[in-house]
Gaussian input, Z-matrix of N, CA and C with variables (Angstrom, degrees):
# hf/3-21g

backbone

0 1
 N
 C     1     B1
 C     2     B2     1     A1
 N     3     B3     2     A2     1     D1
 C     4     B4     3     A3     2     D2
 C     5     B5     4     A4     3     D3
 N     6     B6     5     A5     4     D4
 C     7     B7     6     A6     5     D5
 C     8     B8     7     A7     6     D6
 N     9     B9     8     A8     7     D7
 C    10    B10     9     A9     8     D8
 C    11    B11    10    A10     9     D9
 N    12    B12    11    A11    10    D10
 C    13    B13    12    A12    11    D11
 C    14    B14    13    A13    12    D12
 N    15    B15    14    A14    13    D13
 C    16    B16    15    A15    14    D14
 C    17    B17    16    A16    15    D15
 N    18    B18    17    A17    16    D16
 C    19    B19    18    A18    17    D17
 C    20    B20    19    A19    18    D18
 N    21    B21    20    A20    19    D19
 C    22    B22    21    A21    20    D20
 C    23    B23    22    A22    21    D21
 N    24    B24    23    A23    22    D22
 C    25    B25    24    A24    23    D23
 C    26    B26    25    A25    24    D24
 N    27    B27    26    A26    25    D25
 C    28    B28    27    A27    26    D26
 C    29    B29    28    A28    27    D27
 N    30    B30    29    A29    28    D28
 C    31    B31    30    A30    29    D29
 C    32    B32    31    A31    30    D30
 N    33    B33    32    A32    31    D31
 C    34    B34    33    A33    32    D32
 C    35    B35    34    A34    33    D33
 N    36    B36    35    A35    34    D34
 C    37    B37    36    A36    35    D35
 C    38    B38    37    A37    36    D36
 N    39    B39    38    A38    37    D37
 C    40    B40    39    A39    38    D38
 C    41    B41    40    A40    39    D39
 N    42    B42    41    A41    40    D40
 C    43    B43    42    A42    41    D41
 C    44    B44    43    A43    42    D42
 N    45    B45    44    A44    43    D43
 C    46    B46    45    A45    44    D44
 C    47    B47    46    A46    45    D45
 N    48    B48    47    A47    46    D46
 C    49    B49    48    A48    47    D47
 C    50    B50    49    A49    48    D48
 N    51    B51    50    A50    49    D49
 C    52    B52    51    A51    50    D50
 C    53    B53    52    A52    51    D51
 N    54    B54    53    A53    52    D52
 C    55    B55    54    A54    53    D53
 C    56    B56    55    A55    54    D54
 N    57    B57    56    A56    55    D55
 C    58    B58    57    A57    56    D56
 C    59    B59    58    A58    57    D57
 N    60    B60    59    A59    58    D58
 C    61    B61    60    A60    59    D59
 C    62    B62    61    A61    60    D60
 N    63    B63    62    A62    61    D61
 C    64    B64    63    A63    62    D62
 C    65    B65    64    A64    63    D63
 N    66    B66    65    A65    64    D64
 C    67    B67    66    A66    65    D65
 C    68    B68    67    A67    66    D66
 N    69    B69    68    A68    67    D67
 C    70    B70    69    A69    68    D68
 C    71    B71    70    A70    69    D69
 N    72    B72    71    A71    70    D70
 C    73    B73    72    A72    71    D71
 C    74    B74    73    A73    72    D72
 N    75    B75    74    A74    73    D73
 C    76    B76    75    A75    74    D74
 C    77    B77    76    A76    75    D75
 N    78    B78    77    A77    76    D76
 C    79    B79    78    A78    77    D77
 C    80    B80    79    A79    78    D78
 N    81    B81    80    A80    79    D79
 C    82    B82    81    A81    80    D80
 C    83    B83    82    A82    81    D81
 N    84    B84    83    A83    82    D82
 C    85    B85    84    A84    83    D83
 C    86    B86    85    A85    84    D84
 N    87    B87    86    A86    85    D85
 C    88    B88    87    A87    86    D86
 C    89    B89    88    A88    87    D87
 N    90    B90    89    A89    88    D88
 C    91    B91    90    A90    89    D89
 C    92    B92    91    A91    90    D90
 N    93    B93    92    A92    91    D91
 C    94    B94    93    A93    92    D92
 C    95    B95    94    A94    93    D93
 N    96    B96    95    A95    94    D94
 C    97    B97    96    A96    95    D95
 C    98    B98    97    A97    96    D96
 N    99    B99    98    A98    97    D97
 C   100   B100    99    A99    98    D98
 C   101   B101   100   A100    99    D99
 N   102   B102   101   A101   100   D100
 C   103   B103   102   A102   101   D101
 C   104   B104   103   A103   102   D102
 N   105   B105   104   A104   103   D103
 C   106   B106   105   A105   104   D104
 C   107   B107   106   A106   105   D105
 N   108   B108   107   A107   106   D106
 C   109   B109   108   A108   107   D107
 C   110   B110   109   A109   108   D108
 N   111   B111   110   A110   109   D109
 C   112   B112   111   A111   110   D110
 C   113   B113   112   A112   111   D111
 N   114   B114   113   A113   112   D112
 C   115   B115   114   A114   113   D113
 C   116   B116   115   A115   114   D114
 N   117   B117   116   A116   115   D115
 C   118   B118   117   A117   116   D116
 C   119   B119   118   A118   117   D117
 N   120   B120   119   A119   118   D118
 C   121   B121   120   A120   119   D119
 C   122   B122   121   A121   120   D120
 N   123   B123   122   A122   121   D121
 C   124   B124   123   A123   122   D122
 C   125   B125   124   A124   123   D123
 N   126   B126   125   A125   124   D124
 C   127   B127   126   A126   125   D125
 C   128   B128   127   A127   126   D126
 N   129   B129   128   A128   127   D127
 C   130   B130   129   A129   128   D128
 C   131   B131   130   A130   129   D129
 N   132   B132   131   A131   130   D130
 C   133   B133   132   A132   131   D131
 C   134   B134   133   A133   132   D132
 N   135   B135   134   A134   133   D133
 C   136   B136   135   A135   134   D134
 C   137   B137   136   A136   135   D135
 N   138   B138   137   A137   136   D136
 C   139   B139   138   A138   137   D137
 C   140   B140   139   A139   138   D138
 N   141   B141   140   A140   139   D139
 C   142   B142   141   A141   140   D140
 C   143   B143   142   A142   141   D141
 N   144   B144   143   A143   142   D142
 C   145   B145   144   A144   143   D143
 C   146   B146   145   A145   144   D144
 N   147   B147   146   A146   145   D145
 C   148   B148   147   A147   146   D146
 C   149   B149   148   A148   147   D147
 N   150   B150   149   A149   148   D148
 C   151   B151   150   A150   149   D149
 C   152   B152   151   A151   150   D150
 N   153   B153   152   A152   151   D151
 C   154   B154   153   A153   152   D152
 C   155   B155   154   A154   153   D153
 N   156   B156   155   A155   154   D154
 C   157   B157   156   A156   155   D155
 C   158   B158   157   A157   156   D156
 N   159   B159   158   A158   157   D157
 C   160   B160   159   A159   158   D158
 C   161   B161   160   A160   159   D159
 N   162   B162   161   A161   160   D160
 C   163   B163   162   A162   161   D161
 C   164   B164   163   A163   162   D162
 N   165   B165   164   A164   163   D163
 C   166   B166   165   A165   164   D164
 C   167   B167   166   A166   165   D165
 N   168   B168   167   A167   166   D166
 C   169   B169   168   A168   167   D167
 C   170   B170   169   A169   168   D168
 N   171   B171   170   A170   169   D169
 C   172   B172   171   A171   170   D170
 C   173   B173   172   A172   171   D171
 N   174   B174   173   A173   172   D172
 C   175   B175   174   A174   173   D173
 C   176   B176   175   A175   174   D174
 N   177   B177   176   A176   175   D175
 C   178   B178   177   A177   176   D176
 C   179   B179   178   A178   177   D177
 N   180   B180   179   A179   178   D178
 C   181   B181   180   A180   179   D179
 C   182   B182   181   A181   180   D180
 N   183   B183   182   A182   181   D181
 C   184   B184   183   A183   182   D182
 C   185   B185   184   A184   183   D183
 N   186   B186   185   A185   184   D184
 C   187   B187   186   A186   185   D185
 C   188   B188   187   A187   186   D186
 N   189   B189   188   A188   187   D187
 C   190   B190   189   A189   188   D188
 C   191   B191   190   A190   189   D189
 N   192   B192   191   A191   190   D190
 C   193   B193   192   A192   191   D191
 C   194   B194   193   A193   192   D192
 N   195   B195   194   A194   193   D193
 C   196   B196   195   A195   194   D194
 C   197   B197   196   A196   195   D195
 N   198   B198   197   A197   196   D196
 C   199   B199   198   A198   197   D197
 C   200   B200   199   A199   198   D198
 N   201   B201   200   A200   199   D199
 C   202   B202   201   A201   200   D200
 C   203   B203   202   A202   201   D201
 N   204   B204   203   A203   202   D202
 C   205   B205   204   A204   203   D203
 C   206   B206   205   A205   204   D204
 N   207   B207   206   A206   205   D205
 C   208   B208   207   A207   206   D206
 C   209   B209   208   A208   207   D207
 N   210   B210   209   A209   208   D208
 C   211   B211   210   A210   209   D209
 C   212   B212   211   A211   210   D210
 N   213   B213   212   A212   211   D211
 C   214   B214   213   A213   212   D212
 C   215   B215   214   A214   213   D213
 N   216   B216   215   A215   214   D214
 C   217   B217   216   A216   215   D215
 C   218   B218   217   A217   216   D216
 N   219   B219   218   A218   217   D217
 C   220   B220   219   A219   218   D218
 C   221   B221   220   A220   219   D219
 N   222   B222   221   A221   220   D220
 C   223   B223   222   A222   221   D221
 C   224   B224   223   A223   222   D222
 N   225   B225   224   A224   223   D223
 C   226   B226   225   A225   224   D224
 C   227   B227   226   A226   225   D225
 N   228   B228   227   A227   226   D226
 C   229   B229   228   A228   227   D227
 C   230   B230   229   A229   228   D228
 N   231   B231   230   A230   229   D229
 C   232   B232   231   A231   230   D230
 C   233   B233   232   A232   231   D231
 N   234   B234   233   A233   232   D232
 C   235   B235   234   A234   233   D233
 C   236   B236   235   A235   234   D234
 N   237   B237   236   A236   235   D235
 C   238   B238   237   A237   236   D236
 C   239   B239   238   A238   237   D237
 N   240   B240   239   A239   238   D238
 C   241   B241   240   A240   239   D239
 C   242   B242   241   A241   240   D240
 N   243   B243   242   A242   241   D241
 C   244   B244   243   A243   242   D242
 C   245   B245   244   A244   243   D243
 N   246   B246   245   A245   244   D244
 C   247   B247   246   A246   245   D245
 C   248   B248   247   A247   246   D246
 N   249   B249   248   A248   247   D247
 C   250   B250   249   A249   248   D248
 C   251   B251   250   A250   249   D249
 N   252   B252   251   A251   250   D250
 C   253   B253   252   A252   251   D251
 C   254   B254   253   A253   252   D252
 N   255   B255   254   A254   253   D253
 C   256   B256   255   A255   254   D254
 C   257   B257   256   A256   255   D255
 N   258   B258   257   A257   256   D256
 C   259   B259   258   A258   257   D257
 C   260   B260   259   A259   258   D258
 N   261   B261   260   A260   259   D259
 C   262   B262   261   A261   260   D260
 C   263   B263   262   A262   261   D261
 N   264   B264   263   A263   262   D262
 C   265   B265   264   A264   263   D263
 C   266   B266   265   A265   264   D264
 N   267   B267   266   A266   265   D265
 C   268   B268   267   A267   266   D266
 C   269   B269   268   A268   267   D267
 N   270   B270   269   A269   268   D268
 C   271   B271   270   A270   269   D269
 C   272   B272   271   A271   270   D270
 N   273   B273   272   A272   271   D271
 C   274   B274   273   A273   272   D272
 C   275   B275   274   A274   273   D273
 N   276   B276   275   A275   274   D274
 C   277   B277   276   A276   275   D275
 C   278   B278   277   A277   276   D276
 N   279   B279   278   A278   277   D277
 C   280   B280   279   A279   278   D278
 C   281   B281   280   A280   279   D279
 N   282   B282   281   A281   280   D280
 C   283   B283   282   A282   281   D281
 C   284   B284   283   A283   282   D282
 N   285   B285   284   A284   283   D283
 C   286   B286   285   A285   284   D284
 C   287   B287   286   A286   285   D285
 N   288   B288   287   A287   286   D286
 C   289   B289   288   A288   287   D287
 C   290   B290   289   A289   288   D288
 N   291   B291   290   A290   289   D289
 C   292   B292   291   A291   290   D290
 C   293   B293   292   A292   291   D291
 N   294   B294   293   A293   292   D292
 C   295   B295   294   A294   293   D293
 C   296   B296   295   A295   294   D294
 N   297   B297   296   A296   295   D295
 C   298   B298   297   A297   296   D296
 C   299   B299   298   A298   297   D297
 N   300   B300   299   A299   298   D298
 C   301   B301   300   A300   299   D299
 C   302   B302   301   A301   300   D300
 N   303   B303   302   A302   301   D301
 C   304   B304   303   A303   302   D302
 C   305   B305   304   A304   303   D303

   B1=1.4538
   B2=1.5240
   B3=1.3187
   B4=1.4596
   B5=1.5274
   B6=1.3259
   B7=1.4702
   B8=1.5180
   B9=1.3255
   B10=1.4708
   B11=1.5264
   B12=1.3323
   B13=1.4624
   B14=1.5235
   B15=1.3229
   B16=1.4670
   B17=1.5279
   B18=1.3227
   B19=1.4709
   B20=1.5279
   B21=1.3337
   B22=1.4503
   B23=1.5129
   B24=1.3105
   B25=1.4595
   B26=1.5328
   B27=1.3273
   B28=1.4642
   B29=1.5202
   B30=1.3289
   B31=1.4739
   B32=1.5217
   B33=1.3329
   B34=1.4673
   B35=1.5256
   B36=1.3309
   B37=1.4587
   B38=1.5135
   B39=1.3090
   B40=1.4701
   B41=1.5267
   B42=1.3251
   B43=1.4715
   B44=1.5223
   B45=1.3344
   B46=1.4547
   B47=1.5303
   B48=1.3318
   B49=1.4665
   B50=1.5243
   B51=1.3186
   B52=1.4693
   B53=1.5300
   B54=1.3224
   B55=1.4626
   B56=1.5330
   B57=1.3234
   B58=1.4641
   B59=1.5290
   B60=1.3203
   B61=1.4643
   B62=1.5323
   B63=1.3330
   B64=1.4713
   B65=1.5279
   B66=1.3389
   B67=1.4659
   B68=1.5323
   B69=1.3388
   B70=1.4644
   B71=1.5281
   B72=1.3223
   B73=1.4688
   B74=1.5254
   B75=1.3313
   B76=1.4576
   B77=1.5164
   B78=1.3211
   B79=1.4659
   B80=1.5226
   B81=1.3272
   B82=1.4648
   B83=1.5261
   B84=1.3262
   B85=1.4672
   B86=1.5266
   B87=1.3171
   B88=1.4641
   B89=1.5205
   B90=1.3123
   B91=1.4706
   B92=1.5263
   B93=1.3135
   B94=1.4694
   B95=1.5206
   B96=1.3219
   B97=1.4697
   B98=1.5155
   B99=1.3308
   B100=1.4628
   B101=1.5288
   B102=1.3220
   B103=1.4715
   B104=1.5186
   B105=1.3321
   B106=1.4668
   B107=1.5247
   B108=1.3182
   B109=1.4685
   B110=1.5241
   B111=1.3313
   B112=1.4663
   B113=1.5284
   B114=1.3159
   B115=1.4647
   B116=1.5287
   B117=1.3173
   B118=1.4697
   B119=1.5213
   B120=1.3298
   B121=1.4637
   B122=1.5370
   B123=1.3184
   B124=1.4663
   B125=1.5220
   B126=1.3194
   B127=1.4580
   B128=1.5293
   B129=1.3165
   B130=1.4641
   B131=1.5266
   B132=1.3293
   B133=1.4666
   B134=1.5229
   B135=1.3141
   B136=1.4582
   B137=1.5101
   B138=1.3036
   B139=1.4654
   B140=1.5269
   B141=1.3296
   B142=1.4643
   B143=1.5273
   B144=1.3167
   B145=1.4681
   B146=1.5239
   B147=1.3286
   B148=1.4627
   B149=1.5273
   B150=1.3303
   B151=1.4616
   B152=1.5272
   B153=1.3235
   B154=1.4581
   B155=1.5271
   B156=1.3327
   B157=1.4613
   B158=1.5251
   B159=1.3191
   B160=1.4656
   B161=1.5243
   B162=1.3161
   B163=1.4625
   B164=1.5288
   B165=1.3080
   B166=1.4706
   B167=1.5276
   B168=1.3236
   B169=1.4608
   B170=1.5298
   B171=1.3184
   B172=1.4755
   B173=1.5290
   B174=1.3182
   B175=1.4702
   B176=1.5251
   B177=1.3297
   B178=1.4526
   B179=1.5226
   B180=1.3105
   B181=1.4652
   B182=1.5286
   B183=1.3464
   B184=1.4686
   B185=1.5201
   B186=1.3255
   B187=1.4696
   B188=1.5216
   B189=1.3220
   B190=1.4601
   B191=1.5274
   B192=1.3137
   B193=1.4622
   B194=1.5276
   B195=1.3127
   B196=1.4650
   B197=1.5214
   B198=1.3286
   B199=1.4657
   B200=1.5242
   B201=1.3209
   B202=1.4710
   B203=1.5346
   B204=1.3162
   B205=1.4644
   B206=1.5160
   B207=1.3106
   B208=1.4727
   B209=1.5253
   B210=1.3226
   B211=1.4633
   B212=1.5302
   B213=1.3234
   B214=1.4686
   B215=1.5256
   B216=1.3220
   B217=1.4610
   B218=1.5302
   B219=1.2937
   B220=1.4646
   B221=1.5206
   B222=1.3078
   B223=1.4632
   B224=1.5285
   B225=1.3091
   B226=1.4671
   B227=1.5271
   B228=1.3149
   B229=1.4585
   B230=1.5222
   B231=1.3277
   B232=1.4656
   B233=1.5182
   B234=1.3066
   B235=1.4626
   B236=1.5216
   B237=1.3203
   B238=1.4618
   B239=1.5213
   B240=1.3059
   B241=1.4554
   B242=1.5291
   B243=1.3209
   B244=1.4596
   B245=1.5274
   B246=1.3162
   B247=1.4691
   B248=1.5248
   B249=1.3284
   B250=1.4625
   B251=1.5203
   B252=1.3221
   B253=1.4639
   B254=1.5244
   B255=1.3173
   B256=1.4642
   B257=1.5275
   B258=1.3315
   B259=1.4637
   B260=1.5245
   B261=1.3348
   B262=1.4608
   B263=1.5322
   B264=1.3462
   B265=1.4591
   B266=1.5234
   B267=1.3237
   B268=1.4673
   B269=1.5233
   B270=1.3335
   B271=1.4598
   B272=1.5290
   B273=1.3318
   B274=1.4683
   B275=1.5241
   B276=1.3258
   B277=1.4713
   B278=1.5210
   B279=1.3302
   B280=1.4655
   B281=1.5221
   B282=1.3217
   B283=1.4488
   B284=1.5274
   B285=1.3196
   B286=1.4622
   B287=1.5196
   B288=1.3228
   B289=1.4529
   B290=1.5206
   B291=1.3227
   B292=1.4584
   B293=1.5005
   B294=1.3323
   B295=1.4599
   B296=1.5170
   B297=1.3300
   B298=1.4625
   B299=1.5253
   B300=1.3355
   B301=1.4711
   B302=1.5261
   B303=1.3176
   B304=1.4593
   B305=1.4937
   A1=111.33
   A2=115.30
   A3=119.29
   A4=111.20
   A5=116.41
   A6=119.63
   A7=111.09
   A8=116.69
   A9=120.39
   A10=110.52
   A11=117.14
   A12=120.55
   A13=111.01
   A14=116.14
   A15=119.97
   A16=111.84
   A17=116.02
   A18=121.02
   A19=111.86
   A20=117.00
   A21=120.30
   A22=116.14
   A23=118.48
   A24=121.72
   A25=109.08
   A26=115.88
   A27=120.69
   A28=112.42
   A29=117.28
   A30=119.95
   A31=109.73
   A32=116.26
   A33=120.51
   A34=109.63
   A35=116.69
   A36=120.52
   A37=111.92
   A38=116.55
   A39=120.22
   A40=110.33
   A41=116.65
   A42=119.51
   A43=111.02
   A44=116.31
   A45=120.73
   A46=110.51
   A47=117.11
   A48=120.11
   A49=111.32
   A50=116.94
   A51=120.09
   A52=111.12
   A53=115.69
   A54=120.72
   A55=109.68
   A56=116.02
   A57=120.37
   A58=111.32
   A59=116.54
   A60=120.71
   A61=110.44
   A62=116.45
   A63=119.95
   A64=111.45
   A65=115.77
   A66=120.34
   A67=112.57
   A68=115.47
   A69=122.10
   A70=112.13
   A71=115.83
   A72=121.93
   A73=106.35
   A74=114.48
   A75=121.22
   A76=113.18
   A77=118.08
   A78=119.75
   A79=111.50
   A80=116.44
   A81=120.41
   A82=111.35
   A83=116.18
   A84=120.14
   A85=110.65
   A86=116.34
   A87=120.97
   A88=110.86
   A89=117.07
   A90=120.79
   A91=110.96
   A92=116.42
   A93=120.75
   A94=110.22
   A95=117.19
   A96=119.91
   A97=110.96
   A98=116.43
   A99=119.85
   A100=111.75
   A101=116.46
   A102=119.88
   A103=110.99
   A104=116.20
   A105=119.66
   A106=110.32
   A107=118.00
   A108=122.06
   A109=110.76
   A110=116.16
   A111=120.01
   A112=112.01
   A113=117.08
   A114=120.58
   A115=112.71
   A116=117.06
   A117=120.74
   A118=114.80
   A119=118.83
   A120=122.41
   A121=110.80
   A122=115.24
   A123=121.43
   A124=109.30
   A125=116.95
   A126=121.07
   A127=110.04
   A128=116.82
   A129=120.51
   A130=111.02
   A131=116.50
   A132=120.33
   A133=111.29
   A134=117.16
   A135=120.21
   A136=111.60
   A137=116.72
   A138=120.94
   A139=110.36
   A140=116.50
   A141=119.69
   A142=111.04
   A143=116.90
   A144=120.10
   A145=111.23
   A146=116.97
   A147=120.57
   A148=110.26
   A149=117.33
   A150=120.83
   A151=110.71
   A152=116.24
   A153=120.82
   A154=111.12
   A155=115.81
   A156=118.81
   A157=111.88
   A158=116.41
   A159=119.48
   A160=111.74
   A161=116.97
   A162=120.73
   A163=114.68
   A164=117.53
   A165=120.04
   A166=112.41
   A167=116.79
   A168=120.47
   A169=113.27
   A170=116.92
   A171=122.01
   A172=110.50
   A173=115.71
   A174=122.95
   A175=106.25
   A176=114.88
   A177=120.82
   A178=112.50
   A179=117.51
   A180=119.66
   A181=110.92
   A182=116.91
   A183=120.15
   A184=110.96
   A185=115.99
   A186=119.83
   A187=110.45
   A188=116.45
   A189=120.42
   A190=111.13
   A191=117.17
   A192=120.69
   A193=111.41
   A194=116.67
   A195=120.01
   A196=110.33
   A197=116.31
   A198=120.23
   A199=110.49
   A200=117.11
   A201=120.83
   A202=110.95
   A203=116.96
   A204=120.08
   A205=110.67
   A206=116.52
   A207=119.67
   A208=109.69
   A209=116.94
   A210=120.14
   A211=112.26
   A212=117.32
   A213=119.89
   A214=112.79
   A215=117.02
   A216=120.69
   A217=109.85
   A218=115.42
   A219=120.01
   A220=110.22
   A221=114.05
   A222=121.53
   A223=113.40
   A224=118.61
   A225=119.49
   A226=112.04
   A227=117.90
   A228=120.27
   A229=112.66
   A230=117.61
   A231=119.34
   A232=114.18
   A233=118.63
   A234=121.86
   A235=112.24
   A236=118.19
   A237=121.39
   A238=112.80
   A239=117.56
   A240=121.44
   A241=114.11
   A242=117.75
   A243=120.85
   A244=112.84
   A245=118.32
   A246=120.71
   A247=110.17
   A248=117.45
   A249=120.17
   A250=111.40
   A251=116.94
   A252=120.01
   A253=111.74
   A254=116.65
   A255=119.26
   A256=111.11
   A257=117.44
   A258=120.64
   A259=110.01
   A260=116.03
   A261=120.34
   A262=110.31
   A263=116.15
   A264=120.25
   A265=110.26
   A266=118.06
   A267=121.48
   A268=111.57
   A269=116.57
   A270=120.38
   A271=110.44
   A272=116.70
   A273=120.32
   A274=110.42
   A275=116.95
   A276=119.80
   A277=111.06
   A278=117.08
   A279=120.64
   A280=110.99
   A281=117.32
   A282=120.81
   A283=110.63
   A284=116.58
   A285=120.42
   A286=110.08
   A287=116.82
   A288=121.11
   A289=111.06
   A290=116.69
   A291=120.97
   A292=112.47
   A293=116.81
   A294=121.17
   A295=111.02
   A296=117.27
   A297=121.20
   A298=112.70
   A299=117.91
   A300=120.74
   A301=111.54
   A302=118.13
   A303=121.05
   A304=113.84
   D1=-41.27
   D2=-178.97
   D3=-62.85
   D4=-43.95
   D5=178.21
   D6=-62.03
   D7=-43.42
   D8=-179.94
   D9=-64.11
   D10=-40.18
   D11=178.53
   D12=-64.81
   D13=-42.38
   D14=178.55
   D15=-61.88
   D16=-25.91
   D17=178.58
   D18=-88.10
   D19=2.97
   D20=174.90
   D21=105.48
   D22=6.19
   D23=-179.88
   D24=-85.25
   D25=97.93
   D26=-177.75
   D27=-65.94
   D28=-31.97
   D29=178.93
   D30=-61.87
   D31=-41.07
   D32=177.42
   D33=-64.52
   D34=-38.51
   D35=177.95
   D36=-63.02
   D37=-41.83
   D38=178.75
   D39=-63.74
   D40=-44.92
   D41=178.30
   D42=-61.59
   D43=-42.14
   D44=178.67
   D45=-64.25
   D46=-39.99
   D47=179.28
   D48=-63.03
   D49=-36.81
   D50=178.21
   D51=-67.87
   D52=-35.68
   D53=175.13
   D54=-62.59
   D55=-48.24
   D56=177.84
   D57=-61.28
   D58=-39.64
   D59=179.51
   D60=-61.08
   D61=-44.42
   D62=178.71
   D63=-61.40
   D64=-33.91
   D65=179.23
   D66=-84.06
   D67=-0.83
   D68=-176.81
   D69=61.64
   D70=31.29
   D71=173.79
   D72=-91.26
   D73=73.66
   D74=-170.40
   D75=-62.26
   D76=-40.94
   D77=-178.88
   D78=-60.35
   D79=-41.09
   D80=179.58
   D81=-67.61
   D82=-44.44
   D83=179.78
   D84=-63.89
   D85=-46.90
   D86=-178.22
   D87=-63.16
   D88=-38.73
   D89=178.54
   D90=-57.79
   D91=-43.43
   D92=178.74
   D93=-67.44
   D94=-47.11
   D95=-179.31
   D96=-58.83
   D97=-41.97
   D98=179.93
   D99=-63.88
   D100=-44.11
   D101=-179.77
   D102=-60.07
   D103=-46.51
   D104=-178.31
   D105=-71.25
   D106=-40.18
   D107=179.75
   D108=-61.86
   D109=-48.25
   D110=-177.44
   D111=-65.73
   D112=-32.97
   D113=-177.70
   D114=-84.94
   D115=-43.90
   D116=-169.58
   D117=-119.98
   D118=-6.49
   D119=-174.10
   D120=52.58
   D121=47.10
   D122=176.79
   D123=-62.47
   D124=124.64
   D125=179.58
   D126=-60.69
   D127=-42.79
   D128=179.07
   D129=-56.82
   D130=-49.76
   D131=-178.38
   D132=-66.55
   D133=-36.70
   D134=176.65
   D135=-62.17
   D136=-44.00
   D137=179.41
   D138=-64.38
   D139=-43.67
   D140=178.47
   D141=-62.03
   D142=-41.18
   D143=177.52
   D144=-64.56
   D145=-43.72
   D146=179.26
   D147=-60.54
   D148=-42.56
   D149=178.28
   D150=-63.98
   D151=-42.93
   D152=179.28
   D153=-61.52
   D154=-49.56
   D155=-179.19
   D156=-63.48
   D157=-38.52
   D158=-178.96
   D159=-70.64
   D160=-50.97
   D161=-169.58
   D162=-90.91
   D163=-34.68
   D164=-176.62
   D165=-94.61
   D166=-45.40
   D167=-175.76
   D168=-93.73
   D169=-16.66
   D170=-175.16
   D171=57.75
   D172=31.26
   D173=177.97
   D174=-97.61
   D175=81.70
   D176=-172.43
   D177=-68.75
   D178=-31.95
   D179=179.40
   D180=-64.32
   D181=-43.97
   D182=178.40
   D183=-65.70
   D184=-41.93
   D185=178.72
   D186=-61.72
   D187=-42.58
   D188=179.88
   D189=-66.84
   D190=-41.65
   D191=-179.78
   D192=-60.20
   D193=-44.83
   D194=179.27
   D195=-66.08
   D196=-43.53
   D197=179.32
   D198=-60.18
   D199=-44.19
   D200=178.61
   D201=-63.59
   D202=-38.92
   D203=178.14
   D204=-61.89
   D205=-44.58
   D206=179.15
   D207=-62.61
   D208=-45.17
   D209=-178.85
   D210=-64.10
   D211=-25.05
   D212=179.98
   D213=-86.01
   D214=-5.82
   D215=-179.35
   D216=-70.45
   D217=165.87
   D218=-179.48
   D219=-50.43
   D220=131.33
   D221=-172.29
   D222=-54.60
   D223=-41.67
   D224=-174.86
   D225=-65.93
   D226=-20.56
   D227=179.63
   D228=-79.52
   D229=-24.66
   D230=-172.50
   D231=-115.51
   D232=6.10
   D233=-174.86
   D234=-49.17
   D235=-43.66
   D236=-177.34
   D237=-71.48
   D238=-13.51
   D239=-174.58
   D240=-110.02
   D241=-7.38
   D242=-170.09
   D243=-57.01
   D244=-48.52
   D245=-176.80
   D246=-60.69
   D247=-46.91
   D248=-179.77
   D249=-65.30
   D250=-39.79
   D251=-179.96
   D252=-66.99
   D253=-38.74
   D254=177.84
   D255=-66.75
   D256=-37.76
   D257=175.20
   D258=-62.93
   D259=-43.34
   D260=179.10
   D261=-61.09
   D262=-47.05
   D263=-179.94
   D264=-58.45
   D265=-46.47
   D266=-179.93
   D267=-62.80
   D268=-42.36
   D269=-179.99
   D270=-63.71
   D271=-44.92
   D272=-179.99
   D273=-64.68
   D274=-43.87
   D275=177.48
   D276=-58.32
   D277=-40.08
   D278=177.80
   D279=-64.29
   D280=-38.40
   D281=177.83
   D282=-66.08
   D283=-43.73
   D284=179.15
   D285=-63.55
   D286=-46.41
   D287=-179.38
   D288=-63.07
   D289=-43.13
   D290=178.86
   D291=-64.08
   D292=-37.36
   D293=179.88
   D294=-69.70
   D295=-35.86
   D296=-178.59
   D297=-73.15
   D298=-15.12
   D299=-179.21
   D300=-77.36
   D301=-19.44
   D302=-176.21
   D303=-70.77

């Protein structure tokens, strides 16, 4: 998978990232998601990054930024994800707002 990803096969990269995620090798998984996200704006990789930033890093601003970027993408690409993304955006906004009250 790694060789195929290095040759430009994003599907292999996604599969490899899921393998790393299961092993909790977060740096390796995130590295792949970032490469694919920055190059292709893969919705899958964006969602995985948003989840990582929200739940693992507690970096709510980054999670929100990625979520907003996905939501601003062409509507036909995200139709299946809109409800979940809007829930994520609301949850992250609540976390940011709650944190700023302290």
